[in-house]
C-alpha positions, 0 to 999 in steps of 0.5 A, spaced: 510 493 506 516 490 503 522 492 502 520 498 499 521 505 501 514 506 502 509 506 508 504 508 511 502 510 517 495 507 518 490 507 524 491 500 526 484 498 528 480 494 533 473 492 530 469 496 529 474 502 527 481 505 527 485 507 533 492 509 534 496 509 528 502 504 527 509 506 523 510 502 517 517 499 515 519 494 511 521 487 513 529 486 512 531 484 505 537 481 503 537 482 495 541 488 492 535 490 488 530 489 494 525 495 495 525 498 502 520 502 506 520 508 510 517 510 517 512 515 516 509 520 521 504 517 525 497 520 522 490 518 525 485 516 520 479 520 521 474 516 516 469 512 519 468 505 517 462 504 512 456 502 516 455 496 511 460 490 512 465 490 506 469 483 505 476 483 504 480 483 498 482 477 494 486 480 489 488 486 485 487 487 477 490 493 473 489 492 466 493 498 464 499 495 466 497 488 465 497 486 473 493 481 476 495 479 483 492 474 487 490 474 494 494 479 498 498 477 504 495 480 510 500 485 514 500 486 521 503 491 526 508 488 530 510 489 537 514 495 535 508 499 532 511 497 525 507 494 519 511 488 516 512 487 508 510 481 504 514 475 504 513 473 497 516 479 492 510 476 487 505 478 492 501 484 494 500 486 501 494 489 505 494 492 511 488 488 514 487 492 520 486 498 516 480 500 511 478 495 506 477 497 499 470 499 498 470 502 505 471 510 507 478 511 508 484 509 504 485 502 503 493 501 503 496 495 498 503 495 498 508 491 493 515 490 492 518 493 485 523 488 484 528 483 488 534 479 487 530 475 482 528 480 478 522 484 477 516 483 482 509 484 483 509 492 482 514 493 477 510 497 472 506 501 478 510 507 475 507 506 469 500 506 471 496 512 467 491 517 470 484 515 469 486 507 469 481 503 473 484 498 479 479 493 480 479 489 487 475 483 487 473 481 494 472 474 498 464 475 497 465 475 489 463 482 489 469 487 487 470 495 488 473 499 482 477 505 483 480 510 478 487 513 478 487 520 480 494 521 480 501 518 481 506 521 485 513 520 487 516 522 494 523 522 497 523 517 503 524 522 508 519 527 505 513 522 505 507 527 506 503 522 511 497 526 512 496 526 505 497 519 503 494 516 509 489 521 512 482 519 513 477 520 507 470 521 507 469 516 501 472 510 499 480 511 496 486 506 495 493 507 495 498 503 492 505 503 494 512 501 492 519 503 491 522 508 486 527 513 484 535 510 484 537 504 488 543 506 493 547 500 494 551 503 500 544 503 504 541 498 500 535 502 499 531 506 494 531 513 494 523 514 493 516 512 494 511 511 488 504 512 491 498 511 486 492 515 489 485 512 487 478 513 489 471 510 487 468 515 482 
């Protein structure tokens, strides 16, 4: 995920479905305002993949906060079991081994809140209102539309991994970035902002 205090514990999956969960951390970031990711307790995703194939995401649109993002970086789990972060602070990242947006389970998209250069792709994520639409276009030309159910802020060391990353019977989406204050001593934000959305 990026350098943001965030992240997941999803179930890395070999086709056709998820297996054991990875721990997510952020890639190293040198900027004083770069977000930082936290490790979350490993939680197996129990939701099965949808029977009908769903194409990968090709972008992200959130009209309520004026966000339009292009193709996501596909994030992978490294040898140490951690998920990487987007290299470009202006791009979103998607955990490609997890559920695809529109499949059963929580698809996870992460992004930096800022960088040394200024605001990043998820700068306004904290402003997204409940009820807002999140549109995820797909590579097959179709799209999945989610509705924001709630927005929560958690201390990095108290992220409820099962609640955020646990399996679900329906298609859900999690958008995650950094929040809270920036601790310059450890070069890390104190919190994670998590947007919970689902297909209604």
